[in-house]
N, C-alpha and C positions, 0 to 999 in steps of 0.2 A: 420559391426556390430554397430559401433557408429552411422552411418547414420540411421539405422533402429530404434535404440533407440531414436534418435532425432526426427524422424518422428512420432513415437508413442507418445512421450511427447507432440509434437505440436498438434497432433490430440486430445489428451486428454484435453489439455488446451483450444483448440477451442470449444470442447463440453462443458467444464465447463463455459467458458465465455458466451456461447450462452444462458444459462438459469440459473436462480437462483433457486436452490433447497433447499432454507432455510425453516426450519420448524417454524421459528419465524414469528412474525407479521411484515413482511417487507413492507414498504411503498415506492412506487416508486415516490420519490420526483423528480420533473423536475429539471434538472441541471440549476443553475442560470447563467445568462450571465456573471457575473464577475468571475465565477469559484468556488465560495464558498457561502454557505448559512450562515456561521457563521464567524465573524471576528476573526482573529488570534491575540488576544490581549496578549501581553507579550511573544510571541513565540520567541525563540532564535535559532540561527543557530547551526551547528555542532561545537563542542568545539575543535576538533582536526582533523588533516589530517589522512587518513587511509592508511594502506599498502594493498597489494592485497589479503591478507588472513584474515584480521581482519577488524571489523567495527569501526567507531569512537564511542566514548561513547555516550549514549543517550543525546539528547539536553535537556536542562532545560525547562520544560513547567509547567505552573501553573494549567492547567485544561485539561480534556480529549479533549474538543473542540479545544483548542489551539494546542495541540499536533497533532491531526488529520488534522487540517487545515494547519499547517506548513508542515507536511509530504506531503500532497497532493499538496500544492503550489510548493514544490520541485519537485514532480512527473510531474506536468504540465510544469514546467520549464525544465524538463528533466535533472535535477541535482540530479542524483541517489545517488551519494556519500553523498550529504547533506541529502537526504531522508533516507538513511541507518542510519543516526545519530539519528533518531527517533525510531529505533528498540531497544527493551530491550535486554540486554545480554541474549543469549540463545533463542531469538525469533525464532519461527518456521514458515515455509512457507507452501504452498499448499500441499506438500507431507508429512508434519509432521516432516520433518528434520530441524535441526538447520540451520538458514540462516547465511552464511558467507558473507562478502562484495562481494566476487567473485560470489557466487551463486545468491545473490540479483541482482547484476549488469547483470548477464546473463539472469535471469528471466525477468527483466525489459526490456532489449533490445530485447529479443525474443518476448515478448508481443507487444512491439512497432512495430516490424517487421510484426507480424501477423495481428494486429488490428489497427495499427496506434497509435500515442501517445495519452495519456489521455489529453483531452482538457477542460473538465468541470467536476465538482464534487459537490455533496451536501451531508450533514450529516443527518443521521436519526438513530433511535434506541437509547434506553437508555444506558448510560455508565454502566459498563465497556465493554459491548458488543455493538460495533458500526456497523451499517449497512450503507455503503456508496453507493450512486448511482453515477456511473462513466460513462463517455461518451468517446468512441473511435470512430474515423471516420468510420472504417469498420464494427464495431459491433453495434453502437448506444449505448443506455443506458444499463447498467447491474449492478449487485450488487457485492460488496466486503464486507466481514465480518472481522472485526478487534476485537481482544480481547485486551483490554488495561490493563496494570499493573502499579502499583505504584512502582517507583524506588527511589533511594536516590536523584535523580535529578528532580523528579516530575512524570509525566505520560509518558509512552512509550508503543509502540506496542509490545505485547507479542506473538501474532500469527496473521497471515493473511491468507486468502484463495486465494486471487488474488491481483494484484496491480492495 
């Protein structure tokens, strides 16, 4: 039964990653060779280590661009624990459920297994709704949508539809 659920989830995520069904004015910016189109000025790393059931507190970031850039730099480096530090408390994932560190790590590793790791990214869309163009070896470019929220630490990711 678990295997069937896993296969269904993989199939759904494959379909989701294959096309961007956004109703917003998504612009497909070409991924930059350096991995980002916006410098991460003032971005800080995760403030604490995490247990398997909780995430580190959101990292202090002064702007939306700094938070998103630092988050995706951690994703490109495959440092998913550090990336989880840029999620706001109660952040939700593709299924609308709250992301725990464990579920975030499982999602990131599953997507890496299916499409390869994220190798490049670029930022688009006006804050607080950010549209990212990401590149995975097996999928090529695709969009991810992040809703940014202000926290006591600065800006953090409140929800995301893909990594």
